[in-house]
C-alpha positions in Angstrom: 16.9 -1.0 -26.2 16.9 -1.3 -22.7 16.1 2.0 -20.8 13.0 3.9 -20.1 11.4 7.0 -17.7 9.7 6.2 -14.8 8.3 7.4 -11.1 9.4 5.9 -8.2 5.8 4.7 -6.6 7.6 4.0 -2.8 9.3 1.0 -0.8 8.3 -2.4 0.0 9.9 -5.7 0.9 9.8 -9.1 -0.6 10.7 -12.7 0.3 13.0 -14.7 -2.1 12.5 -18.3 -2.6 15.0 -19.3 -0.1 13.0 -17.0 2.9 15.3 -13.8 2.6 13.8 -10.7 3.0 14.8 -8.2 0.9 14.1 -4.5 0.3 12.8 -3.4 -3.0 11.6 -0.3 -4.9 8.6 0.2 -7.2 8.7 2.0 -10.2 6.1 3.0 -12.5 7.8 3.0 -15.9 6.3 4.3 -18.6 4.8 3.9 -21.5 7.4 6.3 -23.0 7.1 7.6 -26.4 10.1 8.1 -29.0 9.8 11.8 -30.0 13.5 12.2 -31.5 16.1 9.9 -32.8 19.7 10.6 -32.9 21.8 9.9 -35.9 25.7 9.6 -36.2 26.0 11.1 -39.4 23.7 14.0 -38.4 23.9 14.3 -34.7 27.7 12.8 -34.5 26.1 10.1 -32.1 23.1 7.2 -31.5 20.4 8.0 -29.3 17.0 8.2 -28.6 14.6 10.7 -26.9 12.1 9.3 -24.6 9.0 11.2 -23.3 6.8 10.4 -20.3 4.7 12.2 -17.9 1.1 12.9 -18.6 0.5 16.8 -18.4 -2.5 19.6 -19.5 -1.4 21.2 -22.6 -1.5 24.2 -21.6 1.1 23.9 -19.0 3.5 23.0 -21.6 5.4 25.9 -23.8 4.1 25.7 -27.6 7.9 24.6 -28.8 7.4 21.4 -26.6 3.9 21.1 -27.8 4.7 21.3 -31.8 7.8 18.8 -30.6 5.5 16.1 -29.2 2.7 16.7 -31.9 5.1 16.0 -34.8 6.1 12.7 -33.4 2.4 12.0 -32.5 3.0 11.9 -29.0 0.2 13.8 -26.0 1.4 16.4 -23.7 4.1 14.8 -21.8 6.2 16.4 -19.0 9.7 15.0 -19.0 12.3 14.2 -21.8 15.2 12.0 -21.7 17.9 10.9 -24.1 19.3 7.0 -23.7 22.3 6.4 -25.8 21.6 3.3 -28.0 24.5 0.7 -28.6 25.5 -0.9 -31.5 23.2 -4.5 -30.9 20.3 -2.5 -30.6 17.7 -2.5 -33.1 16.4 0.5 -35.3 14.0 2.5 -33.0 11.7 5.1 -34.9 10.1 8.0 -33.8 6.3 7.5 -32.8 6.9 4.5 -31.1 6.2 3.3 -27.7 8.8 1.8 -25.3 6.8 -0.2 -22.3 8.2 -2.1 -19.3 8.4 -5.2 -21.2 11.6 -4.3 -22.6 13.4 -5.6 -19.0 12.8 -9.1 -17.4 13.6 -10.4 -14.4 16.9 -11.2 -12.7 18.3 -8.4 -15.3 21.0 -6.2 -13.6 19.9 -2.4 -14.0 21.1 1.5 -13.1 18.8 4.0 -12.1 19.4 7.8 -12.2 17.4 10.2 -10.5 17.5 13.4 -7.8 18.3 12.4 -4.2 16.0 13.9 -1.2 17.1 18.1 -0.8 18.3 18.8 3.0 18.3 22.8 2.4 21.2 24.4 3.7 23.1 22.5 6.2 26.4 23.1 8.3 29.6 21.1 8.1 28.8 18.9 10.8 25.6 17.3 8.9 27.0 18.4 5.3 30.4 17.0 5.5 30.6 15.0 9.0 32.8 17.6 11.0 33.4 16.9 14.7 32.1 19.5 16.9 34.4 21.3 19.2 34.7 21.8 23.4 31.6 22.7 25.0 33.1 23.5 28.5 35.2 26.1 29.7 33.7 29.5 27.6 34.5 27.7 24.3 32.7 29.2 21.2 33.8 26.7 19.1 30.8 24.4 19.2 29.7 23.7 15.7 31.5 26.5 14.2 33.6 25.2 10.7 37.4 26.7 11.8 39.7 27.9 9.8 39.4 28.4 6.1 42.0 30.3 4.9 45.6 30.6 4.7 47.0 34.1 5.9 49.0 36.2 3.9 50.1 33.3 1.4 48.0 33.0 -0.5 45.4 35.6 0.9 42.5 33.8 -0.5 40.2 31.0 0.3 41.5 28.3 -2.1 38.7 26.5 -4.1 37.3 22.9 -2.7 36.9 24.0 0.9 34.4 22.0 2.6 31.9 24.7 3.6 28.2 25.0 4.8 25.6 24.8 1.6 22.8 23.6 0.2 22.9 19.8 0.8 20.8 17.2 -1.3 18.9 17.5 -4.7 21.9 16.3 -6.8 21.7 13.7 -9.4 22.5 10.2 -8.3 22.8 7.5 -10.6 22.2 3.9 -8.2 24.2 0.8 -9.8 23.7 -2.6 -10.3 20.4 -3.1 -8.9 18.4 -6.6 -9.4 14.7 -6.7 -11.6 13.1 -8.6 -9.1 9.7 -8.6 -11.0 8.0 -6.8 -14.0 4.4 -6.2 -14.6 3.6 -4.7 -18.2 -0.3 -4.5 -17.8 0.1 -2.4 -15.0 3.5 -0.6 -16.4 5.3 -1.4 -13.2 8.7 -2.8 -12.2 10.1 -3.7 -8.7 14.3 -3.4 -8.3 16.4 -4.8 -5.3 17.2 -2.3 -3.2 16.9 1.8 -2.7 16.8 4.4 -5.6 17.4 7.9 -5.4 15.3 10.7 -4.1 11.5 10.7 -2.5 8.3 8.9 -3.7 7.2 10.5 -6.8 10.5 11.0 -8.3 11.5 10.6 -12.0 13.7 8.3 -12.7 15.8 7.0 -15.6 16.3 3.2 -15.6 18.8 2.0 -17.7 20.5 -1.7 -18.5 24.1 -2.3 -16.3 
């Protein structure tokens, strides 16, 4: 299987053989423990559950620790499921998945949480234009009309308004693996990855 949990360490730049300078993201990928296997006959689909990120045992729920100990895994903080294809081999509970499952030049997609921006207005959140600022106008950064008078006498769903911005699950597609270092559990992908440094990400084959 070609999927793993990891942590975004930060960004850097690499020079290719032809001299091109490309942006790159360094990801600490694995090692991950296989803590559950979904069977099509029992669960209706084929997938594997991976655990990543060391944690103190006293900080985890007893149910989580019981689940991990049943798989022979240590105290781990993050769990995620990765669907298996028909060509993927058998995976057993208690096995470890390392960054060695990826290879240089492979295409991957990375899912993570984007940076949180807090509560933002319509200008920053939806790229609205501001109103005039001269001749006594008070409509400088106001969102404008949101209703439709007597009909339908309510605000229709989906109106773009101020609110919480960022901190959403985003999948970046079509990234290329530039380098893999199994000894240090590190992989380098071309381009940017969602979230700030330290974000837990899911790396899957594209």
